[in-house]
C-alpha atoms as an extended CHARMM CRD file, in Angstrom:
* protein
*
       123  EXT
         1         1  MET       CA              0.0000000000        0.0000000000        0.0000000000  PROA      1               0.0000000000
         2         2  THR       CA              1.3260000000        3.4320000000       -0.9360000000  PROA      2               0.0000000000
         3         3  GLN       CA              1.0010000000        6.1600000000        1.6390000000  PROA      3               0.0000000000
         4         4  GLN       CA              0.4870000000        9.7310000000        0.4840000000  PROA      4               0.0000000000
         5         5  LEU       CA              2.2190000000       12.4780000000        2.4260000000  PROA      5               0.0000000000
         6         6  GLN       CA             -0.4530000000       14.7770000000        3.7940000000  PROA      6               0.0000000000
         7         7  PHE       CA             -0.0800000000       18.1530000000        5.4280000000  PROA      7               0.0000000000
         8         8  PRO       CA             -2.7120000000       19.3830000000        7.8820000000  PROA      8               0.0000000000
         9         9  GLU       CA             -2.8520000000       22.7250000000        6.0650000000  PROA      9               0.0000000000
        10        10  PRO       CA             -1.4500000000       24.1790000000        2.8340000000  PROA      10              0.0000000000
        11        11  VAL       CA              2.2370000000       24.9960000000        2.8970000000  PROA      11              0.0000000000
        12        12  GLN       CA              2.7530000000       28.7210000000        2.4240000000  PROA      12              0.0000000000
        13        13  GLY       CA              3.7690000000       29.6140000000       -1.1000000000  PROA      13              0.0000000000
        14        14  VAL       CA              2.8410000000       26.2320000000       -2.5890000000  PROA      14              0.0000000000
        15        15  ILE       CA             -0.7780000000       26.9390000000       -3.4740000000  PROA      15              0.0000000000
        16        16  ASP       CA             -1.2180000000       29.9910000000       -5.6530000000  PROA      16              0.0000000000
        17        17  PRO       CA             -4.6640000000       30.2300000000       -7.2690000000  PROA      17              0.0000000000
        18        18  ALA       CA             -3.6280000000       33.2460000000       -9.3420000000  PROA      18              0.0000000000
        19        19  ALA       CA             -0.6550000000       31.3560000000      -10.7710000000  PROA      19              0.0000000000
        20        20  GLY       CA             -2.9220000000       28.4060000000      -11.5630000000  PROA      20              0.0000000000
        21        21  GLU       CA             -5.4010000000       30.6500000000      -13.3510000000  PROA      21              0.0000000000
        22        22  HSD       CA             -2.5530000000       32.2900000000      -15.2750000000  PROA      22              0.0000000000
        23        23  ALA       CA             -1.1980000000       28.8810000000      -16.3410000000  PROA      23              0.0000000000
        24        24  LYS       CA             -4.6930000000       27.7960000000      -17.4470000000  PROA      24              0.0000000000
        25        25  ASP       CA             -5.1390000000       30.9650000000      -19.5070000000  PROA      25              0.0000000000
        26        26  ASN       CA             -1.7290000000       30.5000000000      -21.1330000000  PROA      26              0.0000000000
        27        27  GLY       CA             -2.4990000000       26.8660000000      -21.9540000000  PROA      27              0.0000000000
        28        28  MET       CA             -5.8850000000       27.7110000000      -23.4280000000  PROA      28              0.0000000000
        29        29  SER       CA             -4.4020000000       30.5190000000      -25.4980000000  PROA      29              0.0000000000
        30        30  LEU       CA             -1.7570000000       28.1640000000      -26.8750000000  PROA      30              0.0000000000
        31        31  ALA       CA             -4.3790000000       25.4970000000      -27.6450000000  PROA      31              0.0000000000
        32        32  GLN       CA             -6.6390000000       28.0350000000      -29.3440000000  PROA      32              0.0000000000
        33        33  ALA       CA             -3.7790000000       29.4010000000      -31.4490000000  PROA      33              0.0000000000
        34        34  ASN       CA             -3.0650000000       25.8710000000      -32.7000000000  PROA      34              0.0000000000
        35        35  THR       CA             -6.6680000000       24.9210000000      -33.4620000000  PROA      35              0.0000000000
        36        36  THR       CA             -7.7340000000       24.8630000000      -37.0970000000  PROA      36              0.0000000000
        37        37  VAL       CA            -10.3250000000       27.4490000000      -38.0660000000  PROA      37              0.0000000000
        38        38  GLU       CA            -12.4690000000       24.7110000000      -39.6060000000  PROA      38              0.0000000000
        39        39  TRP       CA            -12.6720000000       22.6770000000      -36.3800000000  PROA      39              0.0000000000
        40        40  ALA       CA            -13.1990000000       25.7950000000      -34.2440000000  PROA      40              0.0000000000
        41        41  ASP       CA            -16.0560000000       27.0060000000      -36.4670000000  PROA      41              0.0000000000
        42        42  THR       CA            -17.6900000000       23.5700000000      -36.5850000000  PROA      42              0.0000000000
        43        43  CYS       CA            -17.3980000000       23.2200000000      -32.8130000000  PROA      43              0.0000000000
        44        44  ALA       CA            -18.8430000000       26.6980000000      -32.2210000000  PROA      44              0.0000000000
        45        45  ALA       CA            -21.8430000000       25.8750000000      -34.4330000000  PROA      45              0.0000000000
        46        46  ALA       CA            -22.3300000000       22.5720000000      -32.5770000000  PROA      46              0.0000000000
        47        47  ILE       CA            -22.2460000000       24.3180000000      -29.1990000000  PROA      47              0.0000000000
        48        48  GLU       CA            -24.7680000000       26.8850000000      -30.4410000000  PROA      48              0.0000000000
        49        49  LEU       CA            -27.1040000000       24.1360000000      -31.6670000000  PROA      49              0.0000000000
        50        50  MET       CA            -26.9460000000       22.3090000000      -28.3380000000  PROA      50              0.0000000000
        51        51  ALA       CA            -27.4140000000       25.6110000000      -26.4840000000  PROA      51              0.0000000000
        52        52  ARG       CA            -30.6490000000       26.3230000000      -28.3910000000  PROA      52              0.0000000000
        53        53  ARG       CA            -32.0800000000       23.0100000000      -27.1740000000  PROA      53              0.0000000000
        54        54  GLY       CA            -31.8860000000       24.1430000000      -23.5620000000  PROA      54              0.0000000000
        55        55  THR       CA            -30.6930000000       20.7720000000      -22.2720000000  PROA      55              0.0000000000
        56        56  GLU       CA            -27.5610000000       20.0250000000      -20.2930000000  PROA      56              0.0000000000
        57        57  PHE       CA            -24.6780000000       18.7690000000      -22.4480000000  PROA      57              0.0000000000
        58        58  GLN       CA            -20.9440000000       18.1100000000      -22.5030000000  PROA      58              0.0000000000
        59        59  ALA       CA            -18.3040000000       17.7910000000      -25.2180000000  PROA      59              0.0000000000
        60        60  ALA       CA            -19.0410000000       14.0890000000      -25.7440000000  PROA      60              0.0000000000
        61        61  ASP       CA            -22.6020000000       14.9200000000      -26.7560000000  PROA      61              0.0000000000
        62        62  LEU       CA            -21.3360000000       17.0340000000      -29.6560000000  PROA      62              0.0000000000
        63        63  ILE       CA            -19.3820000000       14.0420000000      -30.9460000000  PROA      63              0.0000000000
        64        64  ALA       CA            -22.1640000000       11.5090000000      -30.2730000000  PROA      64              0.0000000000
        65        65  GLU       CA            -24.6020000000       13.5640000000      -32.3280000000  PROA      65              0.0000000000
        66        66  GLY       CA            -22.1420000000       13.8260000000      -35.2030000000  PROA      66              0.0000000000
        67        67  LEU       CA            -21.9250000000       17.6030000000      -34.8930000000  PROA      67              0.0000000000
        68        68  VAL       CA            -18.1410000000       17.7490000000      -34.5950000000  PROA      68              0.0000000000
        69        69  ASP       CA            -15.2510000000       15.3000000000      -34.7890000000  PROA      69              0.0000000000
        70        70  GLU       CA            -12.9870000000       14.4960000000      -31.8710000000  PROA      70              0.0000000000
        71        71  PRO       CA            -10.2260000000       17.1320000000      -32.0100000000  PROA      71              0.0000000000
        72        72  ASP       CA             -6.5800000000       16.2040000000      -32.5090000000  PROA      72              0.0000000000
        73        73  SER       CA             -5.9890000000       17.2290000000      -28.8850000000  PROA      73              0.0000000000
        74        74  PRO       CA             -8.4080000000       17.3060000000      -25.9490000000  PROA      74              0.0000000000
        75        75  ASN       CA             -6.9660000000       20.7370000000      -25.1600000000  PROA      75              0.0000000000
        76        76  ARG       CA             -9.0950000000       22.1670000000      -27.9950000000  PROA      76              0.0000000000
        77        77  TRP       CA            -12.3390000000       21.8200000000      -26.0050000000  PROA      77              0.0000000000
        78        78  GLY       CA            -11.5500000000       24.3370000000      -23.2740000000  PROA      78              0.0000000000
        79        79  PRO       CA            -11.0900000000       27.3510000000      -25.5340000000  PROA      79              0.0000000000
        80        80  ALA       CA            -14.2120000000       26.4480000000      -27.5420000000  PROA      80              0.0000000000
        81        81  PHE       CA            -16.4430000000       26.2660000000      -24.4810000000  PROA      81              0.0000000000
        82        82  ARG       CA            -14.7790000000       29.3080000000      -22.8850000000  PROA      82              0.0000000000
        83        83  ALA       CA            -15.4660000000       31.3900000000      -26.0090000000  PROA      83              0.0000000000
        84        84  ALA       CA            -19.1070000000       30.2880000000      -26.0970000000  PROA      84              0.0000000000
        85        85  ALA       CA            -19.5210000000       31.1180000000      -22.4140000000  PROA      85              0.0000000000
        86        86  ALA       CA            -17.8690000000       34.5180000000      -22.8630000000  PROA      86              0.0000000000
        87        87  ALA       CA            -20.2440000000       35.2400000000      -25.7650000000  PROA      87              0.0000000000
        88        88  GLY       CA            -23.2460000000       34.4700000000      -23.5550000000  PROA      88              0.0000000000
        89        89  VAL       CA            -24.2280000000       31.3740000000      -25.5350000000  PROA      89              0.0000000000
        90        90  ILE       CA            -23.7670000000       28.8640000000      -22.7030000000  PROA      90              0.0000000000
        91        91  GLU       CA            -23.3270000000       28.7820000000      -18.9560000000  PROA      91              0.0000000000
        92        92  ALA       CA            -21.9670000000       26.1500000000      -16.6160000000  PROA      92              0.0000000000
        93        93  ALA       CA            -24.6920000000       23.7660000000      -15.4630000000  PROA      93              0.0000000000
        94        94  GLY       CA            -22.7300000000       21.3350000000      -13.3240000000  PROA      94              0.0000000000
        95        95  VAL       CA            -20.1420000000       18.5900000000      -13.3420000000  PROA      95              0.0000000000
        96        96  ALA       CA            -20.5100000000       14.9810000000      -14.5120000000  PROA      96              0.0000000000
        97        97  GLN       CA            -18.3660000000       12.0680000000      -15.5510000000  PROA      97              0.0000000000
        98        98  SER       CA            -17.2620000000       12.4900000000      -19.1210000000  PROA      98              0.0000000000
        99        99  LYS       CA            -18.8700000000       10.1970000000      -21.6570000000  PROA      99              0.0000000000
       100       100  ARG       CA            -15.6830000000       10.3190000000      -23.7670000000  PROA      100             0.0000000000
       101       101  ALA       CA            -13.7040000000        7.0790000000      -23.5100000000  PROA      101             0.0000000000
       102       102  THR       CA            -10.4860000000        8.9450000000      -24.2530000000  PROA      102             0.0000000000
       103       103  VAL       CA            -10.5610000000       10.6320000000      -20.8340000000  PROA      103             0.0000000000
       104       104  HSD       CA            -11.5080000000        7.5340000000      -18.8100000000  PROA      104             0.0000000000
       105       105  ARG       CA            -14.7320000000        9.0250000000      -17.3840000000  PROA      105             0.0000000000
       106       106  SER       CA            -12.9530000000       11.8560000000      -15.6260000000  PROA      106             0.0000000000
       107       107  LEU       CA            -15.0530000000       14.7270000000      -14.3430000000  PROA      107             0.0000000000
       108       108  CYS       CA            -15.9890000000       17.4250000000      -16.8000000000  PROA      108             0.0000000000
       109       109  ARG       CA            -18.1650000000       20.4950000000      -16.8090000000  PROA      109             0.0000000000
       110       110  THR       CA            -21.6490000000       20.3130000000      -18.2530000000  PROA      110             0.0000000000
       111       111  TRP       CA            -23.2640000000       23.2500000000      -20.0010000000  PROA      111             0.0000000000
       112       112  THR       CA            -26.6460000000       24.6010000000      -20.9800000000  PROA      112             0.0000000000
       113       113  GLY       CA            -27.6910000000       27.4090000000      -23.2670000000  PROA      113             0.0000000000
       114       114  THR       CA            -28.3440000000       30.6730000000      -21.4700000000  PROA      114             0.0000000000
       115       115  ALA       CA            -31.9490000000       31.7830000000      -21.3230000000  PROA      115             0.0000000000
       116       116  GLU       CA            -30.9540000000       35.0260000000      -23.0400000000  PROA      116             0.0000000000
       117       117  TYR       CA            -29.3020000000       33.1780000000      -25.9330000000  PROA      117             0.0000000000
       118       118  ARG       CA            -32.2500000000       30.8190000000      -26.4030000000  PROA      118             0.0000000000
       119       119  THR       CA            -34.6660000000       33.7710000000      -26.3880000000  PROA      119             0.0000000000
       120       120  ARG       CA            -32.4860000000       35.8080000000      -28.7610000000  PROA      120             0.0000000000
       121       121  ARG       CA            -32.1820000000       32.8860000000      -31.2020000000  PROA      121             0.0000000000
       122       122  ALA       CA            -35.9290000000       32.1290000000      -31.0830000000  PROA      122             0.0000000000
       123       123  ALA       CA            -36.8290000000       35.6670000000      -32.1110000000  PROA      123             0.0000000000
């Protein structure tokens, strides 16, 4: 049995949420810069379609419905969903196990279309 070293409280200087957020932003920017325009546009359209439905969804649902192909790197999903959220198309709905076999059912965010977006698109 392997024992994990545990500290009763965080060690000063080890946990830096701002540094983590900065690293995430840098990684997403790099992933976005290396994503093909064709995949990004197809993914954005797929997210918009799912958002109009008003049901909770995750990246795997876009693939399962044949709306977009699996990207060459799983790092492509984050920037696509972040852009849609920033544009007011979707909002975080919760967390669930991923349906994508490639990530071994790890936790992922689920999304739903914002009420404003669904109303705007229905008009």
